[in-house]
C-alpha positions in Angstrom: -29.1 72.1 -6.0 -25.6 71.3 -7.5 -24.0 73.4 -4.8 -26.0 71.7 -2.1 -25.0 68.4 -3.6 -21.4 69.3 -3.4 -21.7 70.3 0.1 -23.5 67.3 1.2 -23.2 64.3 -1.2 -25.4 61.4 -1.2 -24.4 58.9 1.6 -22.5 61.4 3.6 -23.4 61.5 7.4 -23.4 64.7 9.5 -20.7 65.0 12.0 -18.0 63.2 9.9 -15.4 64.6 7.8 -15.5 62.4 5.0 -14.0 63.2 1.5 -16.6 63.4 -1.0 -16.8 61.0 -3.9 -15.7 62.3 -7.4 -18.6 63.2 -9.6 -18.9 63.6 -13.5 -19.3 67.3 -13.0 -15.8 67.4 -11.4 -14.3 65.7 -14.3 -15.8 68.1 -16.8 -14.6 70.9 -14.3 -11.1 69.4 -14.7 -11.2 69.3 -18.3 -12.0 73.0 -18.4 -9.2 73.7 -16.3 -6.8 71.8 -18.7 -6.8 68.5 -16.9 -4.2 69.5 -14.4 -6.5 68.6 -11.5 -8.0 65.5 -13.0 -4.8 63.4 -12.5 -4.9 64.5 -8.7 -8.3 63.9 -8.2 -8.0 60.4 -10.0 -5.2 59.4 -7.8 -7.0 60.4 -4.6 -10.2 58.4 -5.7 -10.7 55.5 -3.4 -10.2 52.0 -5.1 -13.0 49.8 -5.6 -11.9 46.8 -3.4 -14.0 44.5 -1.2 -13.8 44.4 2.6 -12.6 40.9 2.4 -9.5 41.9 0.0 -9.0 44.8 2.2 -8.4 42.6 5.3 -5.8 40.6 3.6 -2.3 41.3 2.7 -1.7 42.5 -1.0 0.6 41.1 -3.6 3.2 43.7 -3.0 3.9 42.6 0.6 2.3 46.0 2.2 1.1 45.9 5.7 -2.3 44.6 6.6 -4.9 47.4 7.0 -8.3 47.5 8.7 -11.6 49.2 7.8 -10.7 51.8 10.5 -7.2 52.8 8.3 -5.1 51.5 11.2 -2.2 49.2 10.5 -1.4 45.9 11.9 1.0 46.3 14.8 2.2 42.7 14.3 1.9 41.9 10.6 2.2 38.3 9.3 2.1 35.0 11.4 3.8 34.8 14.8 7.3 33.6 14.8 8.1 30.2 16.3 11.3 29.4 17.8 13.7 27.0 16.0 14.3 24.8 19.3 10.5 24.2 19.5 10.2 23.8 15.7 12.7 20.9 15.6 11.0 19.2 18.7 8.2 18.5 16.5 9.8 17.4 13.3 8.3 14.6 11.8 10.0 13.7 8.4 12.1 15.0 5.5 10.9 16.0 2.3 11.1 13.6 -0.5 13.8 14.0 -3.0 12.3 15.3 -6.5 14.6 13.5 -8.9 13.0 10.2 -7.6 9.4 11.0 -8.4 9.8 13.9 -11.3 8.3 11.3 -13.8 5.1 10.7 -11.8 2.9 13.8 -11.8 0.2 12.3 -9.6 2.5 10.7 -7.1 4.5 14.2 -7.0 1.3 16.0 -6.1 0.2 13.5 -3.4 3.7 13.7 -1.9 3.6 17.6 -2.2 0.3 17.7 -0.3 1.7 15.2 2.4 4.5 17.3 3.1 2.4 20.4 3.1 0.2 18.6 5.7 3.2 17.4 7.9 4.8 20.8 7.9 1.5 22.6 8.9 0.9 19.9 11.7 4.5 20.6 12.9 4.1 24.5 13.2 0.7 24.0 14.9 2.1 21.5 17.3 5.0 24.1 18.0 2.7 26.9 18.3 0.4 24.8 20.9 3.4 23.9 22.9 2.9 27.0 24.8 -0.4 26.2 26.0 0.6 22.8 27.9 -0.3 23.7 31.5 1.8 21.2 33.2 5.5 21.1 33.8 7.7 18.0 35.0 9.9 18.3 38.0 11.9 16.1 40.2 12.6 15.7 43.8 15.1 18.2 45.1 16.6 17.8 48.8 18.1 20.4 51.0 21.7 21.7 51.3 24.0 18.5 51.4 20.7 16.2 51.8 20.6 13.1 49.6 17.3 12.5 48.0 17.6 8.7 48.2 17.3 9.1 52.2 14.0 10.7 51.9 11.1 8.2 52.9 7.9 7.6 51.3 5.9 8.9 54.2 7.9 12.0 54.3 7.1 12.7 50.6 3.3 11.8 51.2 3.0 14.1 54.1 4.6 17.0 52.1 2.4 16.7 49.0 -1.0 17.5 48.5 -4.0 15.1 49.8 -4.6 14.0 46.3 -1.1 13.1 45.6 -0.6 11.7 49.2 -3.4 8.9 48.6 -1.3 7.5 45.8 1.2 6.1 48.2 -0.4 3.1 49.8 0.4 -1.0 50.5 -2.2 -3.8 49.7 -1.5 -6.6 52.1 -2.2 -9.5 50.0 0.0 -12.2 51.6 -2.2 -15.4 50.9 -1.9 -15.3 47.2 1.5 -13.7 46.4 3.7 -13.0 44.7 1.8 -10.6 42.4 2.1 -9.6 38.7 0.8 -6.4 37.7 -0.1 -4.2 34.8 -1.3 -0.6 34.3 -3.7 0.4 31.6 -2.7 2.6 28.7 -4.5 5.6 30.1 -2.9 4.8 33.6 -6.2 4.8 35.4 -6.7 1.1 36.1 -4.5 -1.6 37.7 -4.6 -5.1 37.0 -3.1 -7.6 39.8 -2.4 -11.4 39.2 -1.3 -13.7 42.1 0.7 -16.7 41.6 -1.9 -18.7 43.3 -4.9 -17.7 41.3 -6.1 -14.4 42.7 -6.9 -11.8 40.0 -8.2 -8.2 40.6 -9.1 -5.2 38.4 -8.8 -1.7 40.5 -9.5 1.8 39.5 -6.5 2.5 41.6 -7.1 6.3 41.9 -10.6 6.2 43.1 -9.9 2.8 45.0 -12.9 1.2 43.3 -12.8 -2.5 42.9 -14.1 -3.6 39.2 -13.9 -7.3 39.7 -12.1 -9.8 41.8 -12.0 -13.8 41.2 -9.9 -16.8 41.7 -9.0 -19.0 38.7 -8.1 -21.9 40.9 -4.5 -22.4 39.3 -1.3 -20.8 39.2 -0.9 -17.4 37.2 2.3 -16.5 35.2 1.5 -13.0 33.9 -1.4 -10.8 33.2 -1.8 -7.8 30.8 -4.4 -5.2 29.8 -5.7 -5.4 26.3 -6.6 -2.4 24.0 -9.2 -1.0 26.7 -9.8 -1.4 30.4 -12.7 -3.6 29.7 -10.7 -6.7 28.5 -7.7 -8.6 30.0 -5.4 -11.5 29.4 -4.3 -14.2 31.9 -1.5 -16.7 31.4 -2.7 -19.5 33.5 -0.7 -22.7 34.3 -1.7 -24.3 31.1 -3.6 -22.1 28.6 -4.2 -18.5 28.0 -7.5 -17.0 28.9 -9.3 -13.7 28.1 -11.6 -12.1 30.6 -13.7 -9.1 30.8 -13.7 -6.3 33.5 -16.6 -8.0 35.3 -14.6 -11.2 35.7 -16.5 -13.2 33.3 -14.4 -15.6 30.8 -14.6 -14.8 27.4 -12.1 -16.9 25.6 -9.8 -19.9 26.4 -7.2 -20.1 23.7 -5.7 -23.6 23.8 -3.2 -22.9 21.1 -1.2 -20.7 23.4 0.0 -23.1 26.1 2.5 -22.8 28.9 2.8 -19.1 28.4 5.2 -17.3 30.8 5.3 -13.5 29.5 3.0 -11.4 27.6 3.5 -8.0 25.8 0.5 -6.4 24.2 1.1 -4.0 21.0 -1.6 -1.5 21.3 -1.4 0.0 17.5 -1.2 -3.3 16.0 -3.9 -5.2 18.4 -1.4 -7.9 18.8 -0.9 -10.1 21.9 2.6 -11.4 21.9 3.3 -14.4 24.3 6.5 -16.1 25.3 6.2 -19.8 26.3 8.2 -22.2 28.4 8.8 -24.4 25.2 10.6 -21.4 23.4 7.6 -20.5 21.1 7.1 -16.6 20.4 3.4 -16.4 19.4 1.4 -13.5 18.1 -2.6 -13.2 18.7 -4.5 -10.6 16.9 -7.4 -9.9 19.5 -9.3 -7.7 17.0 -10.0 -11.1 15.1 -9.1 -13.7 17.6 -6.8 -15.6 15.2 -3.0 -16.5 15.5 -0.7 -14.3 13.1 2.6 -15.9 13.8 4.1 -18.8 15.7 8.0 -18.6 15.9 10.2 -21.3 17.4 13.1 -19.4 18.9 15.0 -22.6 19.7 16.6 -20.8 22.7 14.7 -22.8 25.3 12.6 -21.4 28.1 11.5 -17.7 27.6 10.8 -15.8 30.7 12.5 -12.5 29.9 10.5 -10.4 27.3 9.7 -6.7 26.7 8.8 -4.5 23.7 10.1 -1.6 21.8 7.1 1.2 22.1 8.6 2.9 18.9 8.6 0.1 16.4 6.8 -2.7 18.3 9.8 -5.1 18.0 9.8 -7.8 20.7 13.1 -8.1 22.8 13.8 -11.5 24.2 16.4 -12.5 27.0 18.0 -15.9 27.0 20.1 -17.9 29.5 23.2 -17.7 27.4 23.5 -14.0 27.8 22.1 -13.0 24.5 19.0 -10.8 23.6 17.2 -11.1 20.2 14.9 -8.9 18.5 11.9 -10.4 16.6 9.3 -9.4 14.2 6.1 -11.5 13.2 7.0 -11.4 9.7 10.4 -13.2 9.9 11.3 -16.8 11.2 14.7 -15.5 12.2 15.7 -12.8 14.7 16.4 -9.5 13.5 19.3 -8.9 15.5 21.1 -11.1 18.2 23.2 -9.3 20.8 25.6 -10.7 23.4 25.0 -8.4 26.4 26.1 -10.5 29.5 28.4 -13.3 30.4 25.5 -14.9 32.3 21.9 -15.5 31.8 19.7 -12.3 31.3 17.3 -11.5 34.1 15.3 -8.5 32.7 15.3 -6.1 29.8 13.6 -2.5 29.2 13.4 -0.5 26.5 12.6 3.5 26.8 9.3 4.9 24.9 11.5 6.7 22.1 13.1 3.1 21.4 16.7 4.7 21.5 18.1 3.0 24.8 18.0 -0.5 26.2 18.7 -1.4 29.7 19.6 -5.1 30.6 20.5 -6.8 33.9 22.1 -10.3 34.1 23.4 -13.2 36.4 26.8 -11.4 36.3 25.4 -8.8 38.5 26.0 -5.9 36.0 23.5 -3.5 34.8 24.1 -2.3 31.2 22.9 0.2 28.9 22.9 0.0 25.2 22.0 2.4 22.2 19.4 0.4 20.1 20.4 2.6 17.1 24.0 1.4 16.8 23.9 -1.8 19.3 26.8 -0.4 21.2 27.2 -0.5 25.1 27.2 3.3 26.6 27.4 2.4 30.4 28.1 -0.5 32.6 27.1 -0.6 36.3 27.9 -3.3 38.9 25.1 -4.1 41.5 26.3 -6.2 44.4 23.3 -8.5 44.3 22.2 -8.0 40.7 18.9 -6.4 39.4 16.0 -9.0 39.3 13.6 -6.9 37.4 13.6 -3.3 35.6 11.3 -0.8 34.3 11.6 2.6 32.6 9.4 5.5 33.1 8.2 7.9 30.5 10.6 10.6 31.5 13.6 8.3 31.5 13.9 7.1 35.1 15.3 3.7 35.6 13.8 1.3 38.5 15.7 -1.6 39.4 14.8 -4.3 42.2 17.3 -6.1 44.3 15.6 -8.3 46.7 13.2 -6.3 48.6 15.1 -3.0 47.9 13.8 -0.9 44.8 16.0 1.9 43.6 15.3 4.6 41.2 18.2 6.1 38.8 18.2 9.2 36.7 20.2 9.8 33.4 21.7 6.4 33.3 22.5 6.7 29.6 23.8 10.2 29.5 26.5 10.4 32.2 27.7 7.7 34.7 25.5 7.5 37.9 27.2 7.3 41.2 24.1 7.2 43.6 20.4 6.4 43.1 17.9 9.2 42.9 15.3 7.3 45.2 15.1 4.2 47.3 12.4 2.3 48.8 12.2 -1.1 51.0 9.3 -3.4 50.3 7.4 -5.7 52.5 9.0 -8.6 50.6 11.3 -9.5 47.5 9.8 -7.6 44.4 9.1 -9.7 41.4 7.5 -7.2 39.2 8.0 -3.2 38.6 5.8 -1.1 36.3 5.7 2.7 36.3 2.1 4.3 35.9 1.7 6.4 32.7 1.0 9.9 33.1 1.6 9.8 36.9 4.7 9.8 39.3 3.7 6.4 40.7 5.7 3.3 40.4 3.9 0.0 41.1 5.8 -2.9 42.8 4.3 -6.4 43.0 6.0 -8.5 45.9 5.2 -11.6 47.9 3.1 -9.8 50.4 1.0 -8.0 47.9 1.1 -4.6 46.1 2.8 -1.3 46.8 2.4 2.0 45.3 5.4 4.3 45.5 5.7 8.1 44.5 8.5 8.9 42.3 8.5 12.6 41.5 9.2 13.3 37.8 8.5 9.9 36.5 5.2 10.4 34.5 4.7 12.6 31.5 2.4 15.7 32.8 0.9 16.4 29.3 -1.2 13.5 27.8 -2.6 13.2 24.2 -6.3 13.2 24.7 -7.0 11.7 21.3 -4.6 8.9 22.1 -4.6 8.0 25.9 -7.1 9.9 27.8 -7.2 9.3 31.5 -10.5 11.2 32.0 -12.3 9.7 28.9 -16.1 8.8 29.3 -17.6 5.5 28.2 -18.8 7.2 25.1 -15.4 8.6 24.1 -13.9 5.1 24.7 -16.3 3.5 22.4 -15.4 6.1 19.7 -11.6 5.9 20.3 -12.1 1.9 19.9 -13.8 2.2 16.6 -11.1 4.7 15.4 -8.2 2.7 16.5 -9.6 -0.6 14.8 -9.9 1.3 11.6 -6.4 2.8 11.8 -4.8 -0.6 12.9 -1.4 -1.2 11.6 -0.6 -4.6 9.9 1.6 -7.1 11.5 3.8 -7.1 8.1 4.8 -3.6 8.9 6.5 -4.0 12.0 10.6 -3.5 11.3 13.4 -2.0 13.0 13.3 1.2 11.1 9.5 2.4 10.9 10.6 5.4 8.8 11.4 3.2 5.9 7.6 3.1 5.2 7.1 6.6 3.9 10.3 6.3 1.5 10.5 5.0 -2.0 12.4 2.1 -2.7 14.5 3.1 -5.6 16.3 -0.2 -6.3 12.8 -2.0 -6.5 11.2 0.9 -8.6 14.1 0.7 -11.2 14.0 -3.2 -11.6 9.9 -3.0 -12.1 10.6 -0.1 -14.5 13.1 -2.2 -16.5 10.9 -5.1 -16.5 7.8 -3.0 -17.7 10.2 -1.5 -20.6 11.1 -5.2 -21.6 7.3 -6.4 -21.5 6.1 -3.2 -23.6 9.1 -2.7 -25.9 9.3 0.8 -25.0 9.6 3.3 -22.2 6.4 4.7 -21.3 8.2 7.5 -19.0 10.4 8.6 -21.9 9.8 11.9 -23.2 7.9 11.9 -26.4 9.6 13.3 -29.6 8.3 16.6 -30.8 6.4 16.1 -34.0 5.2 19.2 -35.6 1.6 19.6 -36.3 0.5 19.6 -39.8 -0.9 23.0 -41.0 -2.8 23.9 -44.0 -2.4 26.6 -46.8 1.2 25.6 -47.4 2.3 26.4 -43.8 3.9 23.0 -43.3 6.7 23.1 -46.0 9.9 21.3 -45.4 11.6 24.7 -44.1 8.9 25.6 -41.8 9.0 22.2 -40.2 12.7 22.2 -39.7 12.5 25.8 -38.2 10.0 24.7 -35.7 12.2 21.6 -34.7 15.1 23.7 -34.1 13.0 26.2 -31.8 11.9 23.2 -29.8 15.4 21.5 -29.8 17.0 24.4 -27.4 14.2 23.7 -25.0 14.6 19.9 -24.8 18.3 20.6 -23.7 17.7 23.2 -21.3 17.6 20.8 -18.4 20.9 19.4 -19.1 22.6 22.8 -19.8 21.2 24.0 -16.6 22.7 21.0 -14.8 26.0 21.1 -16.4 26.3 25.1 -15.6 25.4 24.2 -11.9 28.2 21.6 -11.9 30.8 23.8 -13.5 30.0 26.7 -11.0 30.2 24.0 -8.2 33.8 22.9 -9.3 34.8 26.5 -9.6 33.6 27.2 -6.1 35.7 24.2 -4.9 38.8 25.1 -7.0 38.8 28.9 -5.5 38.2 27.6 -2.0 41.1 25.2 -2.2 43.3 28.2 -3.7 42.5 30.4 -0.9 43.2 27.6 1.5 46.7 26.9 0.0 47.3 30.8 -0.1 46.6 31.0 3.4 48.7 27.9 4.4 51.6 29.6 2.2 51.5 33.0 4.0 51.9 31.4 7.2 55.6 31.1 8.6 57.1 27.9 9.8 58.7 27.3 13.1 62.1 27.5 11.3 61.2 30.6 9.3 63.0 32.9 11.8 66.5 31.2 10.8 66.1 32.2 7.2 67.9 35.3 5.8 
């Protein structure tokens, strides 16, 4: 029986060459042989490890092994290119010396840094899966792209893209103001003589069409495509997508321009009397009313990165405003004449202005310096920047599109188009290569290849979302609404520790308590019984802890000494290299 058990142990399978497990009689046999074979058998015995642990990488950094015994051909996580990783960088790590005394704060910031780093790596990995690529219009050899007509582009592209080039003849109620929704799906038109229309412009479905029977200055979508604001002759009105009047806000009178801040749910208005007002559309209350003391305000835009409002004035200055301050954050002299239009790119880095002096200027918002200046024979009446950095400028009935106006001087336009009448409003459609033109004869949709962002964020702006998804997004956006007090020039300051204020608060707390609560407690030896707390033992324990208390200071001093020594050696090496070089007059020395 024992021999049979040796040949076919329990649990073995016929046809498989599996090494038999060690049994107690093997150990006895090894002991009788002098224990020589016992060590070999013990080394060959398989370790009792779970399947979950075998699938993971062990502590010694060995390669991953599977149940079949094969090794992983590509061990560890996939590598990420440095350029892609820098593209999705969110923030820097917080300095430890600021928070070293706050354990809970240190743990919270460490978790936040880990989550930010993980999100950065995940976004960099998923960048490979983005299906669409951005491209621009390229002509044949020695062909200028600005000479290509819209009809030729529409004939060359596919049928779906070709239908995005169209004209709406609305000469009875023009000129028209326009606005695209955040998803780029819906179009809002407002005629000067009272005509208002909401259109799903891709499917050409008319949502509503009304006439308010008075002049209209500006129109603007709110947080969803179910509500929009209309600045009429006297007051500000809110309508829904069916054309039903929801609110008449009499505090906002003589409004000329409007901007909606989507992440703050604020509607900013500029009036004829020089007032800049903010309306919180989520609660229907006025947040701030600022008297700019600059007269009529008919030039307005917003910085999409920090929600700061840019206003242009008749004296050639541009002011930046926040609802938390009654004075402008920045005041810039941009033109020698009045400002006609202002536009800021989506990153908040560059600002483009046009004035009565017939100049088009590009400014760096970070340093407030002029990068480039262009002269247009008739000046630009209105400007618009696309998601990919294309600039559209209207001069009368001619609309010109430029590329890379801030990186290098532009000699000629990228594209050009002549509208049916003088253009009064330009607006690029989000996520589409389309430029909307509002003019005296109605509305025109122009194809501009390379203008829109091809890949959209489905959690933020999804052009294909359903009604249920829109409702869920609206609830989530309301819960994550940013307060108006947080609007500032540098939005990254919100995640930083104000060291000066923290130290002042700490000093006030020390004076109020009479002691420093963050100071390290002095070591007091614990009292021991049976005569072990004699004076000698207590002093001995104190001396043992004294070295530990001074360890941080000693380490820091040693690091400073090593740094100084390295600097001294580098300086000596540099001086020796300079001394070894021969001068130009060294050949005359004997």
